[in-house]
C-alpha positions as CSV (number, residue, x, y, z in Angstrom):
1,M,-0.2,-0.1,-0.2
2,N,2.5,2.6,-1.1
3,H,0.3,5.2,-1.0
4,L,0.4,5.1,2.7
5,S,3.4,6.9,4.8
6,V,3.8,7.5,8.4
7,V,5.1,11.3,8.6
8,D,5.8,12.4,12.3
9,G,4.1,9.5,13.8
10,I,1.0,10.2,11.9
11,L,-0.5,8.1,8.9
12,H,-0.9,9.7,5.6
13,V,-2.9,9.0,2.6
14,E,-0.4,10.6,-0.2
15,Q,0.1,14.2,1.6
16,L,-2.6,14.2,3.9
17,A,-3.0,13.1,7.5
18,L,-6.1,10.9,8.7
19,P,-6.6,13.2,11.9
20,E,-7.2,16.3,9.4
21,L,-9.5,14.0,7.2
22,A,-11.5,12.9,10.4
23,R,-11.7,16.4,11.7
24,T,-13.5,17.8,7.8
25,F,-15.3,14.7,7.2
26,G,-16.2,12.5,10.3
27,T,-16.0,8.9,10.8
28,P,-16.5,6.4,10.0
29,C,-15.2,7.3,6.3
30,Y,-13.8,5.5,3.4
31,V,-10.7,7.0,2.1
32,Y,-9.2,6.2,-1.1
33,S,-5.8,7.1,-3.2
34,R,-6.0,8.3,-6.9
35,A,-2.6,8.0,-6.9
36,A,-3.0,4.1,-6.1
37,L,-6.0,3.8,-8.3
38,G,-3.9,5.2,-11.1
39,A,-1.0,3.1,-10.5
40,A,-3.0,-0.1,-10.6
41,M,-4.1,0.4,-13.6
42,Q,-1.1,1.1,-15.4
43,G,0.0,-2.2,-13.9
44,Y,-2.3,-3.9,-16.2
45,K,-2.1,-1.8,-19.0
46,D,1.6,-2.3,-19.0
47,A,1.2,-6.1,-19.0
48,L,-1.1,-5.8,-21.6
49,A,1.1,-3.5,-23.6
50,G,1.5,-4.7,-27.5
51,R,-1.9,-7.0,-27.1
52,D,-5.3,-6.4,-28.2
53,A,-7.1,-6.4,-25.1
54,L,-9.7,-4.2,-22.9
55,I,-9.5,-4.0,-19.3
56,C,-13.6,-4.3,-18.1
57,Y,-13.5,-2.9,-14.2
58,A,-16.0,-5.0,-12.2
59,V,-18.0,-2.3,-10.9
60,K,-19.4,-4.4,-7.9
61,A,-15.9,-4.1,-6.2
62,N,-16.2,-0.3,-5.8
63,S,-18.6,1.4,-7.8
64,N,-18.4,4.9,-6.6
65,L,-18.7,7.4,-9.5
66,A,-15.3,9.2,-9.0
67,I,-13.8,5.9,-9.6
68,L,-15.3,4.8,-12.6
69,S,-14.8,8.1,-14.1
70,L,-11.1,8.1,-12.8
71,F,-11.0,4.4,-15.0
72,A,-13.3,5.6,-17.6
73,R,-10.8,8.5,-18.6
74,L,-7.9,5.4,-18.6
75,G,-9.4,3.9,-20.9
76,A,-11.0,1.0,-19.4
77,G,-14.5,-0.9,-20.1
78,F,-17.0,-2.3,-17.1
79,D,-18.0,-5.8,-16.0
80,I,-21.7,-4.8,-15.1
81,V,-24.5,-7.4,-13.5
82,S,-27.2,-5.0,-12.8
83,R,-29.0,-2.0,-14.9
84,G,-27.9,0.2,-11.5
85,E,-24.2,-0.4,-12.4
86,L,-25.0,0.4,-15.8
87,A,-26.7,3.5,-15.2
88,R,-23.4,4.4,-12.8
89,V,-21.1,3.7,-15.5
90,L,-22.7,5.9,-18.3
91,A,-23.2,8.4,-15.4
92,A,-19.5,8.5,-14.8
93,G,-18.6,8.9,-18.9
94,G,-18.3,5.6,-19.7
95,D,-18.9,4.0,-22.9
96,A,-21.5,1.4,-23.2
97,G,-19.9,-0.3,-26.4
98,K,-17.0,-1.1,-24.2
99,V,-19.3,-2.8,-21.3
100,V,-20.2,-6.6,-20.7
101,F,-23.4,-7.7,-19.0
102,S,-22.8,-10.8,-16.6
103,G,-24.9,-12.0,-13.9
104,V,-27.2,-15.5,-13.7
105,G,-30.6,-13.5,-13.0
106,K,-30.6,-10.4,-15.4
107,S,-34.1,-9.5,-15.8
108,A,-36.3,-8.5,-19.0
109,T,-36.0,-4.9,-18.2
110,E,-32.2,-5.1,-17.5
111,I,-31.8,-7.3,-21.1
112,R,-34.1,-4.1,-23.0
113,E,-32.4,-1.6,-21.5
114,A,-28.9,-2.9,-22.2
115,L,-29.3,-3.9,-25.7
116,S,-30.9,-0.6,-26.8
117,L,-28.0,1.4,-25.1
118,G,-25.8,-0.7,-27.2
119,I,-23.5,-2.5,-25.0
120,M,-20.4,-4.4,-25.9
121,C,-21.7,-8.0,-25.3
122,F,-24.2,-10.2,-22.9
123,N,-22.1,-13.1,-21.1
124,V,-25.1,-15.7,-20.8
125,E,-25.0,-18.0,-18.1
126,S,-28.2,-20.0,-18.8
127,E,-30.0,-21.5,-22.1
128,A,-32.8,-19.8,-20.5
129,E,-31.1,-16.4,-20.4
130,L,-30.1,-16.6,-24.2
131,E,-33.7,-17.3,-25.2
132,R,-34.8,-14.2,-23.4
133,I,-32.3,-12.3,-24.8
134,E,-33.1,-13.6,-28.2
135,N,-37.1,-12.9,-27.9
136,I,-36.1,-9.5,-26.7
137,A,-33.7,-8.9,-29.4
138,A,-36.5,-10.5,-31.9
139,A,-39.4,-7.7,-30.7
140,L,-36.9,-4.8,-30.7
141,K,-35.5,-5.5,-34.1
142,K,-32.0,-5.8,-32.7
143,R,-29.2,-8.3,-32.6
144,A,-27.9,-8.8,-29.9
145,P,-24.2,-9.5,-29.2
146,V,-23.6,-12.8,-26.4
147,A,-21.1,-14.5,-25.5
148,L,-21.4,-17.6,-23.4
149,R,-19.9,-17.4,-19.6
150,V,-19.0,-21.5,-19.7
151,N,-18.0,-22.8,-16.2
152,P,-14.8,-25.1,-16.6
153,D,-14.9,-27.0,-13.5
154,V,-11.8,-25.4,-12.1
155,D,-11.0,-25.5,-8.4
156,P,-9.6,-21.5,-7.8
157,R,-8.3,-22.3,-4.4
158,T,-10.0,-19.4,-2.7
159,H,-13.0,-18.9,-0.3
160,P,-15.9,-21.2,-1.4
161,Y,-18.1,-17.9,-1.5
162,I,-16.2,-16.5,-3.9
163,S,-15.4,-19.5,-6.0
164,T,-17.3,-19.5,-9.3
165,G,-15.9,-21.8,-11.5
166,L,-16.9,-25.4,-9.8
167,R,-19.6,-27.4,-11.6
168,N,-21.7,-27.2,-8.5
169,N,-21.7,-22.9,-8.8
170,K,-24.5,-21.1,-10.1
171,F,-22.7,-19.5,-12.7
172,G,-22.0,-20.5,-16.1
173,I,-22.8,-23.1,-18.9
174,A,-20.7,-26.0,-18.1
175,I,-18.2,-25.9,-20.5
176,D,-19.2,-29.6,-22.3
177,Q,-22.4,-28.7,-22.9
178,A,-21.5,-24.9,-24.6
179,R,-20.6,-26.0,-28.0
180,A,-24.4,-27.2,-28.8
181,I,-25.7,-24.1,-27.4
182,Y,-23.0,-21.8,-29.4
183,R,-24.4,-23.6,-32.7
184,R,-27.8,-22.8,-31.8
185,A,-27.0,-19.6,-30.9
186,S,-25.0,-19.0,-34.4
187,Q,-28.0,-19.8,-36.5
188,S,-30.6,-17.1,-34.9
189,Q,-30.9,-14.3,-36.6
190,H,-31.1,-12.0,-33.3
191,L,-28.3,-13.2,-31.8
192,A,-24.7,-12.2,-32.8
193,V,-22.0,-14.8,-31.4
194,R,-19.2,-12.3,-30.1
195,G,-17.0,-14.7,-28.0
196,I,-16.5,-16.8,-24.8
197,A,-16.4,-15.5,-21.2
198,C,-14.9,-17.6,-18.4
199,H,-14.5,-16.3,-14.2
200,I,-13.4,-19.1,-11.8
201,G,-13.5,-16.4,-8.6
202,S,-11.8,-14.1,-6.8
203,Q,-9.0,-13.4,-4.6
204,L,-6.8,-16.0,-6.6
205,L,-3.3,-15.9,-5.6
206,D,-2.0,-18.3,-8.1
207,A,-2.5,-18.1,-11.9
208,E,-2.5,-21.9,-12.2
209,P,-6.1,-22.3,-12.0
210,A,-6.9,-19.3,-14.4
211,A,-4.4,-20.8,-16.6
212,E,-6.2,-24.3,-16.6
213,A,-9.5,-22.4,-17.0
214,A,-7.9,-20.9,-19.9
215,A,-6.8,-23.8,-21.7
216,K,-10.4,-25.4,-21.7
217,V,-11.0,-21.8,-23.1
218,L,-9.0,-21.8,-26.2
219,A,-9.7,-25.5,-26.4
220,L,-13.5,-24.7,-27.1
221,A,-13.0,-21.5,-29.2
222,D,-10.9,-24.1,-31.7
223,Q,-13.9,-26.1,-31.6
224,L,-16.2,-23.3,-32.6
225,A,-14.1,-22.4,-35.2
226,S,-14.0,-25.9,-36.8
227,D,-17.6,-25.5,-36.7
228,G,-17.3,-22.0,-38.8
229,I,-18.0,-19.8,-35.5
230,A,-15.6,-17.3,-35.5
231,L,-15.0,-15.4,-32.3
232,Q,-13.8,-11.7,-31.7
233,N,-13.5,-11.9,-27.7
234,L,-12.0,-14.3,-25.4
235,D,-12.9,-12.5,-21.7
236,L,-10.8,-14.7,-19.5
237,G,-12.3,-12.9,-16.6
238,G,-10.4,-11.3,-13.2
239,G,-10.4,-12.4,-9.7
240,M,-6.6,-11.5,-9.4
241,G,-6.0,-11.3,-5.7
242,I,-4.3,-8.8,-3.3
243,R,-2.4,-8.8,0.2
244,Y,-4.2,-8.6,2.9
245,L,-2.4,-9.8,5.7
246,D,0.7,-11.9,4.6
247,E,-0.2,-13.3,1.3
248,D,2.1,-13.9,-1.4
249,A,-0.4,-11.7,-4.0
250,P,1.0,-11.6,-7.6
251,V,1.2,-8.4,-10.0
252,P,-0.6,-8.4,-13.2
253,A,2.5,-9.0,-15.3
254,T,3.3,-12.2,-13.2
255,Y,-0.7,-13.3,-13.2
256,L,-1.3,-12.9,-16.8
257,A,1.8,-14.0,-18.2
258,P,0.7,-17.6,-18.4
259,L,-2.5,-16.4,-20.2
260,L,-0.6,-14.0,-22.6
261,A,1.8,-16.9,-23.5
262,A,-1.4,-19.5,-24.2
263,T,-3.0,-16.7,-26.2
264,A,0.2,-15.6,-28.0
265,G,-0.8,-15.6,-31.6
266,R,-4.1,-15.9,-31.7
267,S,-6.8,-13.4,-33.3
268,E,-9.4,-12.7,-31.0
269,R,-9.2,-9.8,-28.6
270,L,-8.5,-10.6,-24.9
271,V,-10.8,-9.2,-21.7
272,F,-10.0,-9.1,-18.4
273,E,-11.9,-8.0,-15.9
274,P,-10.1,-7.1,-12.5
275,G,-12.0,-5.4,-9.4
276,R,-10.2,-6.0,-6.5
277,S,-6.9,-6.0,-7.4
278,L,-7.4,-2.7,-9.1
279,V,-9.4,-0.7,-5.9
280,G,-8.8,-2.9,-3.2
281,N,-5.4,-1.7,-1.7
282,A,-6.6,2.1,-3.0
283,G,-8.7,2.8,0.1
284,L,-9.2,2.0,3.9
285,L,-12.2,2.8,6.2
286,L,-11.3,5.4,8.9
287,T,-12.9,4.8,12.1
288,R,-12.6,5.9,15.6
289,V,-12.5,4.2,19.0
290,E,-15.6,5.2,20.8
291,Y,-14.7,2.6,24.0
292,L,-12.1,0.3,25.8
293,K,-14.3,-2.5,27.4
294,R,-12.1,-4.9,29.6
295,G,-13.8,-8.3,29.8
296,T,-13.2,-11.3,31.9
297,E,-11.8,-13.4,29.3
298,K,-11.2,-10.9,26.2
299,N,-11.0,-7.0,25.7
300,F,-12.6,-5.0,23.1
301,A,-12.3,-2.0,21.1
302,V,-15.9,-0.6,20.5
303,V,-14.8,1.8,17.4
304,D,-18.0,3.5,15.3
305,A,-17.8,1.7,12.1
306,A,-19.5,-2.0,12.1
307,M,-20.4,-4.5,10.1
308,N,-22.9,-2.7,8.3
309,D,-19.9,-0.5,7.0
310,L,-17.8,-3.4,6.4
311,M,-19.3,-6.8,5.8
312,R,-16.3,-8.9,4.8
313,P,-15.5,-10.1,8.3
314,A,-18.5,-11.0,9.1
315,L,-19.4,-12.5,5.7
316,Y,-16.1,-14.3,5.3
317,D,-14.0,-14.1,8.2
318,A,-12.0,-12.0,6.4
319,Y,-9.2,-10.3,7.6
320,H,-7.9,-6.9,7.5
321,D,-5.0,-5.3,8.7
322,I,-5.9,-2.4,11.5
323,V,-3.2,0.2,12.4
324,P,-3.5,2.9,15.0
325,V,-3.4,6.4,12.9
326,A,-1.0,8.1,15.4
327,A,1.4,6.3,17.6
328,S,0.9,6.4,21.0
329,R,2.4,5.6,24.6
330,H,-0.3,3.2,26.0
331,T,0.7,-0.3,26.4
332,A,-0.5,-2.6,23.9
333,L,-3.1,-5.1,24.4
334,P,-5.1,-7.6,22.7
335,Y,-8.6,-6.6,21.5
336,E,-11.3,-7.8,19.7
337,I,-12.4,-4.8,17.5
338,V,-16.2,-4.4,17.2
339,G,-19.0,-2.5,16.1
340,P,-22.0,-1.0,17.6
341,V,-24.5,-2.9,15.4
342,C,-26.3,-5.6,17.8
343,E,-25.0,-8.5,16.6
344,S,-22.3,-11.0,17.9
345,G,-21.0,-11.3,14.8
346,D,-20.5,-7.6,14.2
347,F,-16.8,-7.4,14.5
348,L,-13.6,-6.4,12.0
349,G,-10.9,-8.0,13.8
350,H,-9.8,-10.7,16.1
351,A,-7.5,-10.2,18.9
352,R,-5.5,-7.2,17.7
353,K,-2.9,-6.1,19.9
354,L,-2.9,-2.6,19.9
355,A,-1.9,0.3,22.1
356,I,-4.8,2.7,21.9
357,A,-7.0,4.6,24.0
358,A,-10.4,6.2,23.5
359,G,-10.9,8.8,21.0
360,D,-8.0,7.3,19.0
361,L,-8.5,6.9,15.2
362,L,-7.9,3.3,13.6
363,A,-7.2,2.9,9.8
364,I,-8.5,-0.4,8.6
365,L,-6.8,-1.4,5.4
366,S,-7.6,-3.0,2.2
367,A,-10.8,-1.8,2.3
368,G,-11.5,-0.2,-1.4
369,A,-13.0,-3.3,-2.6
370,Y,-16.4,-5.0,-1.3
371,G,-16.4,-2.7,1.2
372,M,-18.8,0.4,0.6
373,T,-20.7,-1.7,-2.2
374,M,-21.5,-4.4,0.3
375,S,-22.4,-2.0,2.9
376,S,-26.0,-1.7,4.0
377,N,-28.5,0.4,6.8
378,Y,-28.6,-1.9,9.6
379,N,-29.6,-1.0,12.7
380,S,-30.6,2.0,11.1
381,R,-27.3,3.3,10.8
382,P,-26.5,5.9,7.6
383,R,-23.8,4.8,5.4
384,A,-20.5,6.4,5.7
385,A,-18.9,9.1,3.6
386,E,-16.1,8.4,1.1
387,V,-12.9,10.9,0.5
388,L,-10.6,10.6,-2.6
389,V,-7.6,12.1,-1.7
390,D,-5.4,13.5,-4.9
391,G,-2.0,14.7,-3.8
392,A,-2.3,17.2,-0.8
393,A,-6.2,17.5,-2.1
394,A,-9.4,15.7,-0.8
395,H,-12.3,15.5,-2.4
396,L,-15.9,14.0,-0.8
397,V,-16.8,12.0,-3.6
398,R,-20.1,10.8,-1.5
399,R,-21.8,12.8,1.7
400,R,-22.5,10.7,4.4
401,E,-26.3,10.0,4.7
402,S,-28.0,11.6,7.4
403,I,-30.7,10.0,9.4
404,A,-33.7,11.9,7.5
405,D,-32.2,9.8,4.4
406,L,-32.6,6.7,6.2
407,Y,-36.3,6.8,5.5
408,A,-36.8,9.5,2.7
409,G,-38.8,6.6,0.7
410,E,-41.2,5.5,2.8
411,S,-44.5,6.5,4.2
412,S,-46.5,5.8,7.4
413,V,-49.8,3.9,7.1
414,P,-52.8,6.8,6.7
């Protein structure tokens, strides 16, 4: 996380001290580094230099308009899974013609809207979905661009909740069934076969499973070519992991190397869908200690952030490093870092040895991905503010929700 530094004992994001951001914007607050976002994107661009390739940022990782706008200006396309994400991309200045629409449950409304807006491709996840897209395209007198998302039955060696390429997962079409479906799709007047898509999971630390899946995809592409079905795109997904604790996380050049070697000399354009690896370590969650509570068996640091702000620890038992923002002379003790939400599962970290006092600020690191996008209003808690740091400047890119915002769309019974 090279956008972080300690100056005179105070943690900084780029050139700004975190206590200053807390005074200006309050806590809890998500803080992102523009420099880190740009550097992450540049890592992919450098790895793909000289190849016909498109980076489609996975919007689900972090959908803030400022981040989408930055990536759009850097030439990215976008991987979406809902009409809300599509609307965000367009509002941020993204190009619909560089959007791939994934997801297992696309509604008729979503398909109709995306087709009318001219997206690049639907990544189709079932025969039933393909039939729905075909019927809608026929009604609109259009040809819908499609790729089948194939399920290669490859173990991604990640958490089971973020594994998406095994035979028993809900995602994609079994690869051994795809050839026949492609043949039928290629004969439709209202479907335009554009490519193949594959995505096996998230937080992948080893390129071998992705390379194994790519080999199966390329074999299918060659079979389709022998059937006279020429593909324009090979969408090999995303999922490259990041360092949260002590993981040996890859960089784009090493992770993509076997995929680029396997596709060398091919005519299809390569599409990749990174999300976490672009934004995860570009952001942190800033929170303040409300109380220190000594228990008979454990000590608790009760902070003003909670599981509704950062769901990953409660949902996946995920680890995020937690560090004091300022150096302290207090005695370091092991603490359970917990929030105010009325659930025993409301924790952000277990047994963290910290030298802290009530009122101190903590930074929960590696929170740029699947933080704000998974947040909620549980316990009627307003969602946090989001701030983008650019050198010595801080931009409020999402205001903190107010109490009134929580029920603005509701009404009482007459």
